[in-house]
C-alpha positions in Angstrom: 10.6 26.6 -0.4 12.3 26.3 -3.4 14.8 24.2 -1.9 11.8 21.9 -0.9 10.9 21.0 -3.9 14.0 19.8 -5.4 13.5 17.3 -2.4 10.2 15.9 -3.2 12.1 13.1 -5.1 13.4 12.0 -1.8 10.1 12.0 0.1 8.2 9.8 -2.2 11.2 7.1 -2.2 10.4 8.0 1.7 6.7 7.8 1.0 7.3 4.0 -1.0 9.7 2.5 0.9 7.6 3.3 4.6 4.2 1.6 2.4 6.2 -1.1 0.8 8.0 -2.6 3.9 4.4 -2.3 6.1 2.9 -3.8 3.5 5.4 -6.5 2.4 5.5 -7.5 6.3 2.4 -8.1 6.8 1.5 -9.5 3.3 4.4 -12.4 4.5 2.6 -12.7 7.7 -0.1 -13.8 5.9 1.0 -15.7 3.1 3.5 -17.9 5.1 2.4 -18.1 8.8 -1.2 -17.8 8.6 -3.1 -17.6 5.2 -5.8 -20.2 5.6 -6.5 -18.0 8.6 -6.8 -15.1 7.0 -8.7 -16.6 4.4 -11.1 -17.7 6.8 -11.3 -14.6 8.7 -12.0 -12.7 5.5 -15.2 -15.5 4.8 -16.0 -14.3 8.5 -16.6 -10.5 8.1 -18.7 -12.1 5.3 -16.7 -10.8 2.2 -15.9 -14.3 -0.3 -13.2 -16.2 0.5 -11.1 -16.0 -2.5 -10.8 -12.4 -1.8 -8.8 -13.4 0.9 -6.1 -14.8 -1.1 -6.4 -11.3 -3.2 -5.9 -9.8 0.1 -2.7 -11.6 0.7 -1.0 -11.2 -3.1 -2.4 -7.0 -2.7 -0.2 -6.8 0.5 2.6 -9.0 -0.5 3.1 -8.4 -4.2 1.4 -4.9 -4.1 4.2 -4.0 -1.6 6.7 -5.7 -3.3 6.1 -3.1 -6.6 6.0 -0.2 -4.2 9.1 -0.5 -2.5 11.0 -1.0 -5.8 8.8 1.5 -7.5 7.3 -0.6 -10.2 4.0 -0.5 -11.2 3.6 1.8 -8.2 0.5 3.4 -9.3 -1.6 0.4 -9.6 0.7 -1.4 -6.9 -0.8 1.8 -4.9 -4.6 1.9 -6.3 -4.2 -2.4 -4.7 -3.2 -1.3 -1.3 -5.4 1.1 -1.2 -8.3 -0.5 -2.1 -7.3 -3.6 0.6 -6.5 -1.2 3.3 -9.9 0.4 2.8 -11.5 -2.7 3.2 -10.0 -3.9 5.9 -10.9 -0.3 7.9 -14.0 -0.4 6.7 -14.4 -4.2 7.7 -12.2 -4.5 11.4 -10.8 -1.5 12.4 -13.7 1.2 12.3 -16.0 -0.1 14.7 -12.6 0.4 17.0 -12.5 3.8 16.5 -10.0 5.7 15.6 -7.8 5.3 18.5 -9.0 2.3 19.9 -7.6 -1.0 20.9 -7.4 -2.2 16.9 -8.5 1.6 15.9 -8.0 2.3 12.3 -5.5 5.2 12.6 -2.6 3.0 11.3 -4.3 1.5 8.3 -6.2 5.1 7.7 -2.4 6.4 7.4 -1.2 3.6 5.2 -4.4 3.9 3.2 -3.2 7.8 2.3 0.2 7.0 1.9 -1.0 4.8 -1.0 -3.9 7.0 -2.4 -1.0 9.9 -2.5 1.1 7.6 -4.8 -1.8 6.6 -7.1 -1.9 10.5 -8.0 2.3 10.8 -7.2 3.5 7.8 -8.4 6.7 6.7 -7.7 9.0 9.6 -8.5 12.4 9.8 -9.9 14.2 7.4 -7.9 11.8 4.3 -8.7 12.1 1.5 -11.5 9.4 3.0 -13.4 11.0 6.0 -14.3 14.2 3.9 -15.3 11.7 2.2 -17.6 9.1 4.2 -18.6 11.3 7.0 -18.9 9.7 9.3 -16.0 6.1 7.9 -16.5 5.5 6.8 -13.2 7.1 9.5 -11.4 5.6 13.4 -10.9 8.0 15.2 -12.0 8.0 17.4 -15.5 8.4 16.5 -18.8 
């Protein structure tokens, strides 16, 4: 099992790449294809419309930051909050596996939640700039 412990940095990298890629792709659509529709949709949920802009920013910029592993914990926190609100306001009533259910956003929120506590790992820009401060390695 100690062999698997040595692969933890790779696991953190895969987690970051998966979450970051999905969130950048989703945020890109909101930003460059239908930003105003996204803001109107957020307002229709009973959430202040300006939070629609915060949402797209969290998804796109937060996804980019997680992808490269820069400010990983803060970006993952923003993504986690964004995804929890999405589950609560959009997906919850559809059930876990129903049409537009919350199983996929829940999986993404779980990745974000883990990255809040684990950081980006040693294969991240946080590690390069902060000497391992954003990673989960031993000091």
